[in-house]
N, CA, C and O atoms as CSV, one atom per row, in Angstrom:
chain,resi,resn,atom,element,x,y,z
A,1,MET,N,N,28.863,1.399,9.896
A,1,MET,CA,C,27.551,1.277,9.692
A,1,MET,C,C,27.440,-0.441,9.900
A,1,MET,O,O,27.946,-1.489,9.497
A,2,ASP,N,N,26.362,0.100,10.861
A,2,ASP,CA,C,25.565,-1.737,11.224
A,2,ASP,C,C,24.346,-1.206,11.206
A,2,ASP,O,O,23.995,-0.146,11.725
A,3,ARG,N,N,23.701,-1.971,10.592
A,3,ARG,CA,C,21.981,-1.929,9.787
A,3,ARG,C,C,21.625,-1.361,8.980
A,3,ARG,O,O,20.575,-1.666,8.415
A,4,GLY,N,N,22.387,-0.286,8.605
A,4,GLY,CA,C,22.284,1.574,8.192
A,4,GLY,C,C,22.464,3.058,9.334
A,4,GLY,O,O,22.110,4.230,9.211
A,5,PHE,N,N,23.054,2.441,10.233
A,5,PHE,CA,C,23.337,3.222,11.326
A,5,PHE,C,C,24.468,3.527,12.209
A,5,PHE,O,O,25.024,2.508,12.617
A,6,GLU,N,N,24.954,4.594,12.610
A,6,GLU,CA,C,25.680,4.588,13.836
A,6,GLU,C,C,25.989,4.858,14.913
A,6,GLU,O,O,26.648,5.857,14.622
A,7,ILE,N,N,26.051,4.804,15.790
A,7,ILE,CA,C,25.790,5.519,17.486
A,7,ILE,C,C,27.065,6.558,17.349
A,7,ILE,O,O,28.195,6.427,16.879
A,8,LEU,N,N,26.449,7.520,17.901
A,8,LEU,CA,C,27.025,8.870,18.098
A,8,LEU,C,C,27.335,8.918,19.204
A,8,LEU,O,O,26.249,9.146,19.736
A,9,ASP,N,N,28.434,8.843,20.401
A,9,ASP,CA,C,28.540,9.389,22.111
A,9,ASP,C,C,28.743,10.815,22.252
A,9,ASP,O,O,29.796,11.451,22.204
A,10,ILE,N,N,27.789,11.128,22.398
A,10,ILE,CA,C,28.804,13.018,22.225
A,10,ILE,C,C,28.185,12.826,23.892
A,10,ILE,O,O,27.681,11.869,24.481
A,11,SER,N,N,28.532,14.359,24.324
A,11,SER,CA,C,28.539,14.719,26.222
A,11,SER,C,C,27.542,14.380,26.535
A,11,SER,O,O,27.146,14.264,25.375
A,12,GLY,N,N,26.820,14.131,27.026
A,12,GLY,CA,C,25.937,14.010,28.183
A,12,GLY,C,C,24.405,13.739,27.162
A,12,GLY,O,O,23.231,13.834,27.520
A,13,ASP,N,N,24.860,13.453,26.082
A,13,ASP,CA,C,23.718,12.844,24.567
A,13,ASP,C,C,23.890,11.835,24.220
A,13,ASP,O,O,24.318,11.061,25.076
A,14,VAL,N,N,23.683,11.335,22.940
A,14,VAL,CA,C,23.295,10.350,22.609
A,14,VAL,C,C,22.585,10.581,20.889
A,14,VAL,O,O,21.382,10.828,20.803
A,15,GLY,N,N,23.366,10.483,19.725
A,15,GLY,CA,C,22.638,10.440,18.596
A,15,GLY,C,C,23.005,9.267,17.432
A,15,GLY,O,O,23.858,8.385,17.539
A,16,LEU,N,N,22.011,9.547,16.171
A,16,LEU,CA,C,22.713,7.822,15.586
A,16,LEU,C,C,23.592,9.424,14.003
A,16,LEU,O,O,23.785,10.634,13.887
A,17,ARG,N,N,23.695,8.652,13.561
A,17,ARG,CA,C,23.874,9.255,11.991
A,17,ARG,C,C,23.857,7.825,10.956
A,17,ARG,O,O,24.589,6.836,10.927
A,18,ILE,N,N,22.769,8.198,10.219
A,18,ILE,CA,C,21.840,6.976,9.564
A,18,ILE,C,C,22.059,7.053,7.840
A,18,ILE,O,O,21.677,8.104,7.325
A,19,ARG,N,N,22.690,5.929,6.861
A,19,ARG,CA,C,22.121,6.091,5.976
A,19,ARG,C,C,21.279,5.843,5.163
A,19,ARG,O,O,20.807,6.964,4.978
A,20,ALA,N,N,20.865,5.334,4.680
A,20,ALA,CA,C,19.937,5.149,3.619
A,20,ALA,C,C,19.783,5.329,2.054
A,20,ALA,O,O,19.840,6.464,1.580
A,21,ALA,N,N,19.607,4.326,1.322
A,21,ALA,CA,C,19.000,4.700,-0.241
A,21,ALA,C,C,17.638,5.814,-0.166
A,21,ALA,O,O,17.592,6.886,-0.769
A,22,ASP,N,N,16.844,5.402,0.498
A,22,ASP,CA,C,15.627,5.911,-0.167
A,22,ASP,C,C,14.845,6.432,1.986
A,22,ASP,O,O,15.058,6.174,3.171
A,23,LEU,N,N,14.014,7.191,1.149
A,23,LEU,CA,C,13.479,8.088,3.270
A,23,LEU,C,C,12.915,6.399,3.992
A,23,LEU,O,O,13.163,5.700,4.974
A,24,GLU,N,N,11.927,6.368,2.620
A,24,GLU,CA,C,11.634,5.215,3.864
A,24,GLU,C,C,12.448,4.536,4.635
A,24,GLU,O,O,12.288,4.273,5.826
A,25,GLU,N,N,13.371,4.237,3.911
A,25,GLU,CA,C,14.571,3.311,4.590
A,25,GLU,C,C,14.984,4.101,5.691
A,25,GLU,O,O,15.469,3.542,6.674
A,26,LEU,N,N,14.823,5.606,5.639
A,26,LEU,CA,C,15.970,5.850,6.167
A,26,LEU,C,C,15.541,6.241,8.511
A,26,LEU,O,O,16.057,6.325,9.626
A,27,PHE,N,N,13.643,6.346,7.350
A,27,PHE,CA,C,12.488,5.805,8.645
A,27,PHE,C,C,12.697,4.946,9.692
A,27,PHE,O,O,12.773,5.139,10.906
A,28,GLU,N,N,12.790,3.791,8.895
A,28,GLU,CA,C,13.170,3.036,8.901
A,28,GLU,C,C,14.254,2.587,10.273
A,28,GLU,O,O,14.109,2.054,11.373
A,29,TYR,N,N,15.550,3.235,9.348
A,29,TYR,CA,C,16.995,2.351,10.239
A,29,TYR,C,C,16.625,3.508,10.613
A,29,TYR,O,O,16.273,3.851,9.485
A,30,GLY,N,N,16.323,4.729,11.461
A,30,GLY,CA,C,16.138,6.001,12.566
A,30,GLY,C,C,15.210,4.961,13.955
A,30,GLY,O,O,15.317,5.142,15.168
A,31,ALA,N,N,14.006,3.490,12.966
A,31,ALA,CA,C,13.173,3.923,14.553
A,31,ALA,C,C,13.741,2.439,15.214
A,31,ALA,O,O,13.331,2.028,16.299
A,32,ILE,N,N,14.881,1.613,14.273
A,32,ILE,CA,C,15.823,0.572,14.603
A,32,ILE,C,C,16.702,0.863,14.956
A,32,ILE,O,O,17.273,-0.101,15.466
A,33,GLY,N,N,17.723,2.473,15.054
A,33,GLY,CA,C,18.894,2.259,15.440
A,33,GLY,C,C,18.250,3.190,17.283
A,33,GLY,O,O,18.809,3.294,18.374
A,34,LEU,N,N,16.892,3.661,16.765
A,34,LEU,CA,C,16.868,4.166,18.452
A,34,LEU,C,C,15.818,2.926,19.252
A,34,LEU,O,O,15.565,3.150,20.435
A,35,TYR,N,N,15.465,2.171,18.878
A,35,TYR,CA,C,15.356,0.865,19.765
A,35,TYR,C,C,16.369,0.050,19.921
A,35,TYR,O,O,16.238,-0.664,20.915
A,36,SER,N,N,17.541,-0.153,19.188
A,36,SER,CA,C,18.813,-0.176,19.579
A,36,SER,C,C,19.670,0.161,20.886
A,36,SER,O,O,20.566,-0.405,21.512
A,37,LEU,N,N,18.844,1.554,21.010
A,37,LEU,CA,C,19.419,2.144,21.674
A,37,LEU,C,C,18.983,1.575,23.265
A,37,LEU,O,O,19.717,1.397,24.238
A,38,ILE,N,N,17.430,1.358,23.116
A,38,ILE,CA,C,16.582,1.447,24.420
A,38,ILE,C,C,17.054,-0.040,25.326
A,38,ILE,O,O,17.285,-0.097,26.534
A,39,THR,N,N,17.135,-1.813,23.758
A,39,THR,CA,C,17.656,-2.696,24.885
A,39,THR,C,C,17.958,-3.626,23.150
A,39,THR,O,O,17.273,-3.577,22.128
A,40,PRO,N,N,19.465,-4.530,23.482
A,40,PRO,CA,C,19.629,-4.924,22.232
A,40,PRO,C,C,18.151,-5.669,21.998
A,40,PRO,O,O,17.317,-6.194,22.735
A,41,LEU,N,N,18.316,-5.374,20.262
A,41,LEU,CA,C,17.352,-6.039,19.401
A,41,LEU,C,C,16.831,-7.483,19.731
A,41,LEU,O,O,15.725,-7.809,20.162
A,42,ASN,N,N,17.810,-8.186,19.447
A,42,ASN,CA,C,18.329,-9.642,19.452
A,42,ASN,C,C,17.101,-10.634,20.285
A,42,ASN,O,O,16.478,-11.657,20.003
A,43,GLY,N,N,17.177,-9.474,21.720
A,43,GLY,CA,C,15.818,-10.748,22.551
A,43,GLY,C,C,14.956,-9.936,21.975
A,43,GLY,O,O,14.257,-10.440,21.096
A,44,VAL,N,N,14.876,-9.341,22.107
A,44,VAL,CA,C,12.831,-9.213,20.726
A,44,VAL,C,C,12.823,-9.590,19.817
A,44,VAL,O,O,13.579,-9.995,18.934
A,45,LYS,N,N,11.384,-9.381,20.142
A,45,LYS,CA,C,10.496,-10.942,19.297
A,45,LYS,C,C,9.483,-9.399,18.897
A,45,LYS,O,O,9.423,-8.279,19.402
A,46,ALA,N,N,8.770,-10.103,17.693
A,46,ALA,CA,C,8.099,-9.694,16.732
A,46,ALA,C,C,6.142,-10.496,16.642
A,46,ALA,O,O,5.390,-10.941,15.775
A,47,VAL,N,N,6.128,-10.231,18.291
A,47,VAL,CA,C,5.421,-10.915,18.120
A,47,VAL,C,C,3.647,-9.900,18.230
A,47,VAL,O,O,2.529,-10.415,18.247
A,48,GLU,N,N,3.983,-8.427,18.286
A,48,GLU,CA,C,2.520,-7.766,17.888
A,48,GLU,C,C,2.134,-6.781,17.476
A,48,GLU,O,O,2.206,-5.894,18.327
A,49,THR,N,N,1.607,-6.359,16.248
A,49,THR,CA,C,2.558,-5.860,15.642
A,49,THR,C,C,1.429,-3.384,15.626
A,49,THR,O,O,0.201,-3.467,15.599
A,50,ALA,N,N,1.730,-2.564,15.635
A,50,ALA,CA,C,1.269,-1.498,16.032
A,50,ALA,C,C,1.504,-0.563,15.216
A,50,ALA,O,O,2.370,0.289,15.415
A,51,GLU,N,N,0.481,-0.629,13.814
A,51,GLU,CA,C,0.414,0.308,12.705
A,51,GLU,C,C,0.399,1.873,13.004
A,51,GLU,O,O,-0.618,2.277,13.567
A,52,ILE,N,N,1.559,2.977,12.654
A,52,ILE,CA,C,1.633,3.974,13.188
A,52,ILE,C,C,1.764,4.942,12.300
A,52,ILE,O,O,2.793,4.782,11.644
A,53,GLU,N,N,0.780,6.469,11.811
A,53,GLU,CA,C,1.017,7.603,11.338
A,53,GLU,C,C,1.579,8.677,12.478
A,53,GLU,O,O,1.157,9.121,13.546
A,54,VAL,N,N,3.031,8.886,11.472
A,54,VAL,CA,C,2.898,10.801,12.006
A,54,VAL,C,C,2.282,11.711,11.381
A,54,VAL,O,O,1.952,11.648,10.196
A,55,GLU,N,N,2.116,12.467,12.006
A,55,GLU,CA,C,1.952,14.202,10.519
A,55,GLU,C,C,3.084,14.732,11.335
A,55,GLU,O,O,3.288,14.603,12.542
A,56,GLY,N,N,3.715,15.301,10.506
A,56,GLY,CA,C,4.660,16.538,10.615
A,56,GLY,C,C,4.616,17.394,10.148
A,56,GLY,O,O,3.737,17.502,9.293
A,57,GLU,N,N,5.865,18.988,10.495
A,57,GLU,CA,C,5.556,19.565,8.967
A,57,GLU,C,C,6.993,20.312,8.890
A,57,GLU,O,O,7.530,21.166,9.596
A,58,GLY,N,N,7.533,19.322,7.234
A,58,GLY,CA,C,8.452,19.563,6.675
A,58,GLY,C,C,9.406,18.007,7.069
A,58,GLY,O,O,9.138,17.235,7.990
A,59,LEU,N,N,10.397,17.888,6.201
A,59,LEU,CA,C,11.178,16.094,6.580
A,59,LEU,C,C,11.539,16.914,8.421
A,59,LEU,O,O,11.293,16.466,9.541
A,60,GLU,N,N,11.869,17.572,8.198
A,60,GLU,CA,C,13.518,17.362,9.814
A,60,GLU,C,C,12.093,17.319,10.802
A,60,GLU,O,O,12.279,16.424,11.626
A,61,GLY,N,N,10.060,18.287,11.125
A,61,GLY,CA,C,9.761,17.944,11.777
A,61,GLY,C,C,9.600,16.494,12.036
A,61,GLY,O,O,10.139,15.782,12.883
A,62,LEU,N,N,8.604,16.180,10.973
A,62,LEU,CA,C,8.194,15.023,10.239
A,62,LEU,C,C,9.076,13.535,10.922
A,62,LEU,O,O,8.504,12.505,11.279
A,63,PHE,N,N,10.600,13.788,10.971
A,63,PHE,CA,C,11.224,12.558,11.304
A,63,PHE,C,C,11.662,12.827,12.972
A,63,PHE,O,O,11.549,11.748,13.553
A,64,VAL,N,N,12.100,13.857,13.872
A,64,VAL,CA,C,11.670,14.538,14.644
A,64,VAL,C,C,10.334,13.407,15.573
A,64,VAL,O,O,10.268,12.600,16.500
A,65,GLY,N,N,9.669,13.914,14.776
A,65,GLY,CA,C,8.264,13.664,15.619
A,65,GLY,C,C,7.698,11.916,15.236
A,65,GLY,O,O,6.634,11.641,15.789
A,66,TRP,N,N,8.089,11.197,14.685
A,66,TRP,CA,C,8.028,10.517,13.888
A,66,TRP,C,C,8.872,9.771,15.454
A,66,TRP,O,O,8.213,9.768,16.494
A,67,LEU,N,N,10.576,9.081,15.456
A,67,LEU,CA,C,10.647,8.745,16.421
A,67,LEU,C,C,10.691,9.141,18.219
A,67,LEU,O,O,10.905,8.476,19.233
A,68,ASN,N,N,10.297,10.879,17.874
A,68,ASN,CA,C,9.821,10.969,19.240
A,68,ASN,C,C,7.835,9.889,19.825
A,68,ASN,O,O,7.150,9.204,20.585
A,69,GLU,N,N,7.985,10.426,18.966
A,69,GLU,CA,C,7.146,9.161,18.844
A,69,GLU,C,C,6.816,7.433,19.274
A,69,GLU,O,O,5.774,7.032,19.793
A,70,LEU,N,N,7.300,7.093,19.120
A,70,LEU,CA,C,8.679,5.817,19.236
A,70,LEU,C,C,8.903,5.892,20.880
A,70,LEU,O,O,8.993,5.165,21.869
A,71,ILE,N,N,8.918,6.716,20.639
A,71,ILE,CA,C,9.444,7.060,22.281
A,71,ILE,C,C,8.820,7.203,23.213
A,71,ILE,O,O,9.454,7.256,24.267
A,72,PHE,N,N,7.784,7.292,23.257
A,72,PHE,CA,C,6.648,7.688,23.619
A,72,PHE,C,C,5.403,6.756,23.777
A,72,PHE,O,O,4.456,6.820,24.560
A,73,ARG,N,N,5.744,5.761,22.661
A,73,ARG,CA,C,4.838,4.664,23.178
A,73,ARG,C,C,5.393,3.801,23.627
A,73,ARG,O,O,4.886,2.682,23.702
A,74,PHE,N,N,6.630,4.086,24.067
A,74,PHE,CA,C,7.784,2.541,25.015
A,74,PHE,C,C,7.342,3.318,26.321
A,74,PHE,O,O,6.959,2.821,27.381
A,75,ASP,N,N,7.495,4.742,25.974
A,75,ASP,CA,C,7.150,4.976,27.522
A,75,ASP,C,C,5.860,5.087,28.180
A,75,ASP,O,O,5.686,5.253,29.387
A,76,THR,N,N,4.935,4.975,27.240
A,76,THR,CA,C,3.461,4.958,27.190
A,76,THR,C,C,2.876,3.260,28.385
A,76,THR,O,O,2.120,3.007,29.323
A,77,TYR,N,N,3.759,2.641,27.576
A,77,TYR,CA,C,2.853,1.524,26.840
A,77,TYR,C,C,3.654,0.277,27.153
A,77,TYR,O,O,3.163,-0.743,27.636
A,78,GLY,N,N,5.413,0.509,26.716
A,78,GLY,CA,C,6.615,-0.410,27.662
A,78,GLY,C,C,6.783,-1.507,25.495
A,78,GLY,O,O,7.004,-2.711,25.365
A,79,PHE,N,N,6.566,-0.451,24.272
A,79,PHE,CA,C,6.102,-1.003,22.983
A,79,PHE,C,C,7.758,-1.060,22.879
A,79,PHE,O,O,8.333,0.026,22.960
A,80,ILE,N,N,8.544,-2.227,22.707
A,80,ILE,CA,C,9.256,-2.246,21.845
A,80,ILE,C,C,9.570,-2.588,20.668
A,80,ILE,O,O,8.990,-3.653,20.457
A,81,GLY,N,N,10.217,-2.257,19.697
A,81,GLY,CA,C,10.237,-2.636,18.190
A,81,GLY,C,C,11.183,-3.087,17.824
A,81,GLY,O,O,12.340,-2.837,18.161
A,82,ARG,N,N,10.531,-4.277,16.607
A,82,ARG,CA,C,12.531,-4.697,16.476
A,82,ARG,C,C,12.757,-4.757,14.719
A,82,ARG,O,O,13.697,-4.498,13.969
A,83,GLU,N,N,11.143,-5.318,14.516
A,83,GLU,CA,C,10.895,-4.816,12.585
A,83,GLU,C,C,10.020,-3.908,12.412
A,83,GLU,O,O,8.902,-3.987,12.919
A,84,VAL,N,N,10.499,-2.685,11.496
A,84,VAL,CA,C,9.784,-1.915,11.422
A,84,VAL,C,C,9.676,-1.875,9.849
A,84,VAL,O,O,10.730,-2.196,9.299
A,85,GLU,N,N,8.848,-1.617,9.173
A,85,GLU,CA,C,8.354,-1.402,8.161
A,85,GLU,C,C,7.486,-0.010,6.850
A,85,GLU,O,O,6.277,0.007,6.615
A,86,VAL,N,N,8.247,0.715,6.389
A,86,VAL,CA,C,7.743,1.909,7.012
A,86,VAL,C,C,7.093,2.029,4.965
A,86,VAL,O,O,7.722,2.045,3.907
A,87,GLU,N,N,5.711,2.082,5.273
A,87,GLU,CA,C,4.983,2.498,3.750
A,87,GLU,C,C,4.834,3.032,3.266
A,87,GLU,O,O,4.702,2.879,2.052
A,88,SER,N,N,4.715,4.459,4.131
A,88,SER,CA,C,5.352,5.525,3.212
A,88,SER,C,C,5.434,7.360,3.739
A,88,SER,O,O,4.755,8.138,4.409
A,89,VAL,N,N,6.296,7.371,3.201
A,89,VAL,CA,C,6.916,9.040,3.845
A,89,VAL,C,C,6.447,10.161,2.564
A,89,VAL,O,O,6.364,9.866,1.371
A,90,SER,N,N,6.235,11.209,3.041
A,90,SER,CA,C,6.467,12.373,2.475
A,90,SER,C,C,7.289,13.216,3.150
A,90,SER,O,O,8.192,13.108,3.980
A,91,ASP,N,N,6.447,14.524,2.276
A,91,ASP,CA,C,7.231,15.378,3.932
A,91,ASP,C,C,6.357,15.913,4.747
A,91,ASP,O,O,6.730,16.854,5.448
A,92,ARG,N,N,5.149,15.487,4.826
A,92,ARG,CA,C,3.790,15.429,5.744
A,92,ARG,C,C,3.490,14.190,6.463
A,92,ARG,O,O,2.850,14.604,7.429
A,93,MET,N,N,3.580,12.772,6.582
A,93,MET,CA,C,3.256,11.848,6.499
A,93,MET,C,C,4.064,11.060,6.438
A,93,MET,O,O,4.913,11.035,5.547
A,94,VAL,N,N,3.953,9.982,7.671
A,94,VAL,CA,C,4.456,9.081,7.516
A,94,VAL,C,C,3.784,7.600,8.782
A,94,VAL,O,O,3.384,7.550,9.945
A,95,ALA,N,N,4.016,6.577,7.587
A,95,ALA,CA,C,3.244,5.814,7.939
A,95,ALA,C,C,3.826,4.364,7.971
A,95,ALA,O,O,4.749,4.099,7.200
A,96,ALA,N,N,3.284,3.304,8.915
A,96,ALA,CA,C,3.930,2.401,9.062
A,96,ALA,C,C,4.172,1.386,10.228
A,96,ALA,O,O,4.330,1.900,11.335
A,97,ARG,N,N,4.217,0.239,10.161
A,97,ARG,CA,C,3.852,-0.954,10.474
A,97,ARG,C,C,4.633,-1.227,11.569
A,97,ARG,O,O,5.627,-0.568,11.263
A,98,VAL,N,N,4.906,-1.752,12.680
A,98,VAL,CA,C,6.031,-1.596,13.526
A,98,VAL,C,C,6.108,-3.540,15.004
A,98,VAL,O,O,5.620,-4.063,16.006
A,99,GLY,N,N,6.867,-3.636,14.180
A,99,GLY,CA,C,7.024,-5.320,14.953
A,99,GLY,C,C,7.474,-5.365,15.977
A,99,GLY,O,O,8.613,-4.915,16.100
A,100,GLY,N,N,7.086,-5.679,16.642
A,100,GLY,CA,C,7.616,-5.593,18.536
A,100,GLY,C,C,6.720,-6.755,19.252
A,100,GLY,O,O,5.855,-7.530,18.842
A,101,GLU,N,N,7.432,-6.472,20.707
A,101,GLU,CA,C,6.368,-6.226,22.301
A,101,GLU,C,C,6.368,-5.448,23.071
A,101,GLU,O,O,6.743,-4.295,22.857
A,102,GLU,N,N,5.888,-5.932,24.323
A,102,GLU,CA,C,6.408,-5.104,25.399
A,102,GLU,C,C,7.471,-5.250,25.764
A,102,GLU,O,O,7.968,-6.170,25.114
A,103,PHE,N,N,8.670,-4.557,27.001
A,103,PHE,CA,C,9.693,-4.533,27.381
A,103,PHE,C,C,9.700,-5.809,28.801
A,103,PHE,O,O,8.802,-5.470,29.571
A,104,ASP,N,N,9.810,-6.006,28.881
A,104,ASP,CA,C,10.179,-7.404,29.878
A,104,ASP,C,C,11.394,-6.828,30.623
A,104,ASP,O,O,12.377,-7.229,30.000
A,105,PRO,N,N,11.663,-6.316,31.331
A,105,PRO,CA,C,12.427,-5.919,32.750
A,105,PRO,C,C,13.688,-7.548,32.927
A,105,PRO,O,O,14.893,-7.683,33.141
A,106,GLU,N,N,12.154,-8.773,32.612
A,106,GLU,CA,C,13.176,-10.388,33.751
A,106,GLU,C,C,14.037,-10.272,32.298
A,106,GLU,O,O,15.267,-10.231,32.339
A,107,ARG,N,N,13.085,-10.205,30.614
A,107,ARG,CA,C,14.505,-10.859,29.680
A,107,ARG,C,C,15.060,-9.487,28.560
A,107,ARG,O,O,15.821,-9.471,27.592
A,108,HIS,N,N,14.405,-8.628,29.127
A,108,HIS,CA,C,15.404,-7.687,28.062
A,108,HIS,C,C,16.261,-6.899,28.765
A,108,HIS,O,O,15.951,-6.380,29.837
A,109,GLU,N,N,17.601,-6.741,28.095
A,109,GLU,CA,C,18.351,-6.058,29.072
A,109,GLU,C,C,17.561,-4.419,28.738
A,109,GLU,O,O,16.706,-4.149,27.894
A,110,ARG,N,N,18.514,-3.148,30.182
A,110,ARG,CA,C,17.752,-1.901,30.272
A,110,ARG,C,C,18.989,-1.254,29.752
A,110,ARG,O,O,20.057,-1.338,30.358
A,111,GLY,N,N,18.775,-0.276,28.057
A,111,GLY,CA,C,20.141,0.874,27.319
A,111,GLY,C,C,19.881,1.818,28.170
A,111,GLY,O,O,20.012,2.086,29.364
A,112,LEU,N,N,19.358,2.362,26.927
A,112,LEU,CA,C,19.700,4.159,27.837
A,112,LEU,C,C,18.491,4.923,27.285
A,112,LEU,O,O,18.156,5.176,26.128
A,113,LEU,N,N,17.829,5.273,28.714
A,113,LEU,CA,C,16.845,6.588,28.560
A,113,LEU,C,C,16.184,7.029,28.326
A,113,LEU,O,O,15.443,7.474,29.203
A,114,LEU,N,N,15.875,7.300,26.776
A,114,LEU,CA,C,15.931,8.383,26.269
A,114,LEU,C,C,14.622,9.127,26.291
A,114,LEU,O,O,13.410,8.953,26.419
A,115,LYS,N,N,15.379,9.892,26.128
A,115,LYS,CA,C,13.767,11.799,26.898
A,115,LYS,C,C,13.056,11.841,25.538
A,115,LYS,O,O,11.903,11.421,25.443
A,116,ALA,N,N,13.785,12.391,24.376
A,116,ALA,CA,C,13.381,12.662,22.675
A,116,ALA,C,C,15.072,12.922,22.466
A,116,ALA,O,O,16.174,13.016,23.007
A,117,ALA,N,N,14.079,12.960,20.876
A,117,ALA,CA,C,14.785,12.897,19.611
A,117,ALA,C,C,14.902,15.013,19.603
A,117,ALA,O,O,14.046,15.545,20.309
A,118,THR,N,N,15.348,15.454,19.265
A,118,THR,CA,C,16.106,16.579,19.317
A,118,THR,C,C,16.637,17.671,17.823
A,118,THR,O,O,17.373,17.425,16.867
A,119,TYR,N,N,15.923,18.801,18.186
A,119,TYR,CA,C,16.257,19.965,16.341
A,119,TYR,C,C,17.811,19.881,16.705
A,119,TYR,O,O,18.434,20.586,15.911
A,120,HIS,N,N,18.848,19.114,17.853
A,120,HIS,CA,C,19.405,20.544,18.306
A,120,HIS,C,C,21.044,18.931,17.266
A,120,HIS,O,O,21.422,17.774,17.453
A,121,ASP,N,N,21.383,20.346,16.099
A,121,ASP,CA,C,22.446,19.729,15.576
A,121,ASP,C,C,21.525,18.382,14.157
A,121,ASP,O,O,21.850,17.325,13.617
A,122,LEU,N,N,20.312,19.321,14.134
A,122,LEU,CA,C,19.468,18.065,12.804
A,122,LEU,C,C,20.303,17.841,11.564
A,122,LEU,O,O,20.529,18.874,10.934
A,123,LYS,N,N,20.799,16.760,11.085
A,123,LYS,CA,C,21.188,17.002,9.679
A,123,LYS,C,C,20.142,15.683,8.981
A,123,LYS,O,O,20.448,14.522,9.255
A,124,ILE,N,N,18.742,15.998,7.953
A,124,ILE,CA,C,19.030,15.838,7.812
A,124,ILE,C,C,19.405,15.767,4.866
A,124,ILE,O,O,19.023,16.384,3.871
A,125,GLU,N,N,19.829,15.209,5.040
A,125,GLU,CA,C,20.581,15.953,3.160
A,125,GLU,C,C,20.646,14.157,1.765
A,125,GLU,O,O,20.827,12.949,1.918
A,126,LYS,N,N,20.462,14.786,0.966
A,126,LYS,CA,C,20.359,13.930,0.151
A,126,LYS,C,C,20.818,13.771,-0.618
A,126,LYS,O,O,20.593,14.831,-1.202
A,127,ASP,N,N,21.961,12.695,-1.866
A,127,ASP,CA,C,23.397,13.628,-2.030
A,127,ASP,C,C,22.884,11.586,-3.279
A,127,ASP,O,O,22.061,10.685,-3.116
A,128,ASP,N,N,23.815,11.833,-4.167
A,128,ASP,CA,C,24.029,10.983,-5.424
A,128,ASP,C,C,23.587,9.237,-4.272
A,128,ASP,O,O,22.637,8.470,-4.431
A,129,GLY,N,N,24.398,9.187,-3.516
A,129,GLY,CA,C,24.367,8.219,-2.494
A,129,GLY,C,C,22.684,7.958,-2.005
A,129,GLY,O,O,22.539,6.737,-2.062
A,130,GLY,N,N,21.795,8.389,-1.699
A,130,GLY,CA,C,21.001,8.279,-1.116
A,130,GLY,C,C,20.471,9.320,0.232
A,130,GLY,O,O,20.333,10.482,-0.151
A,131,TRP,N,N,20.261,9.183,1.215
A,131,TRP,CA,C,19.991,10.073,2.282
A,131,TRP,C,C,20.690,10.001,3.203
A,131,TRP,O,O,21.168,8.873,3.323
A,132,THR,N,N,21.271,11.338,4.630
A,132,THR,CA,C,21.823,10.870,5.541
A,132,THR,C,C,21.548,11.448,7.280
A,132,THR,O,O,22.747,11.461,7.558
A,133,ALA,N,N,21.233,11.665,7.888
A,133,ALA,CA,C,20.316,11.535,8.734
A,133,ALA,C,C,21.184,11.634,9.872
A,133,ALA,O,O,21.782,10.601,10.171
A,134,VAL,N,N,21.504,13.303,11.013
A,134,VAL,CA,C,22.768,12.714,12.516
A,134,VAL,C,C,20.872,13.379,13.087
A,134,VAL,O,O,20.240,14.380,12.750
A,135,VAL,N,N,20.543,12.232,14.040
A,135,VAL,CA,C,19.806,12.887,15.013
A,135,VAL,C,C,20.179,12.912,16.350
A,135,VAL,O,O,20.414,11.754,16.694
A,136,ILE,N,N,20.400,13.964,17.581
A,136,ILE,CA,C,20.354,13.999,19.236
A,136,ILE,C,C,19.378,13.771,19.802
A,136,ILE,O,O,18.629,14.742,19.898
A,137,PHE,N,N,18.943,12.603,20.368
A,137,PHE,CA,C,18.691,11.985,21.549
A,137,PHE,C,C,19.583,12.447,23.219
A,137,PHE,O,O,20.632,12.099,23.760
A,138,ASP,N,N,18.258,13.560,23.609
A,138,ASP,CA,C,18.074,13.838,24.763
A,138,ASP,C,C,18.262,12.910,26.013
A,138,ASP,O,O,17.096,12.867,26.404
A,139,ILE,N,N,19.038,12.077,26.964
A,139,ILE,CA,C,18.900,10.754,27.930
A,139,ILE,C,C,18.676,11.511,29.104
A,139,ILE,O,O,18.500,10.942,30.182
């Protein structure tokens, strides 16, 4: 796994398998994995900071809602993150600070066009070693 996640090639879609020590890290790695599907992050600068809060129903709903909020901000404002710091996670709310910049097609290589994080085959599990999540994105 690279930086806490691995990319899963699924016929017609793409997914991430995320491994983390705690919930904050799980949400951070999920966000970094999502952004890395959109563009290589080595070309992204953290020149702006977005304060993001997302509410959801249960941990799975919150995780999908979090990822979809990041997709929405990219689609609507062109904001691509590079540095993610999750300040708090409960089963109903996540609060984070995301450093990034506006996507510039002149400087940023375009990767996948993500439509949404889905509940299809979604798994979030805790074991003795921490947390694991598998999420699939519509592309």
